[in-house]
C-alpha angles and dihedrals in degrees: 000000000000122000091249091052090049091049092050091049091048092050092047095047091044092051092048090053091045091050090052091049093049091048091052091050091046092050090052093049095045099044097075089055091053091252137116126226090253093051090048091049094052095040090047090055091063101041094101098037138353115264137187118252089251090051092051091048092050094047095045099040092241132129118267090233092053092049091046091055092049093043090053090051091049090051092046090053094047095247095114140013138206118243131189115272112221090200096052127020097207101037101074122198122246119220133169122256123222087266090052092051089048091052091051091047089057089059096050100082095051090042090054092047092051092045090053091050093048094047088045089055094048100030121236094274092046090051090049090049090051091050092047091050092050091050092049091050092048092048091050091051090049090052092049091051091057115100111267122225115236 
């Protein structure tokens, strides 16, 4: 196997492991608030502004169908609601309800405590370097997914 193939495999396997670790942490943080990591992820995507299911999926790197299923559950449980979308009649916007915002607020203290511990472990500059590297990797993958001209 070439060095570039080994590097790609290492990055992919490392990111899969990292994703699993983040999901485990998120599940632990969300559980006391009666949430799941997926519910927190989707609800968190619409805290600043309502978004369509497709918009959430695009921003979060999830499938539209997966987001739709979670959004419907959030609405069913009274944590979110659908609102009319002035830009598109059929693609309603999802926004949190007061109960949804309260559920997220219950997660904040434990989230802050874990964030402080992680940054303490890495150091502020190390944490910034990690974030920069992840962003660079994601941007590179986005560029490679764009159609290439012949």
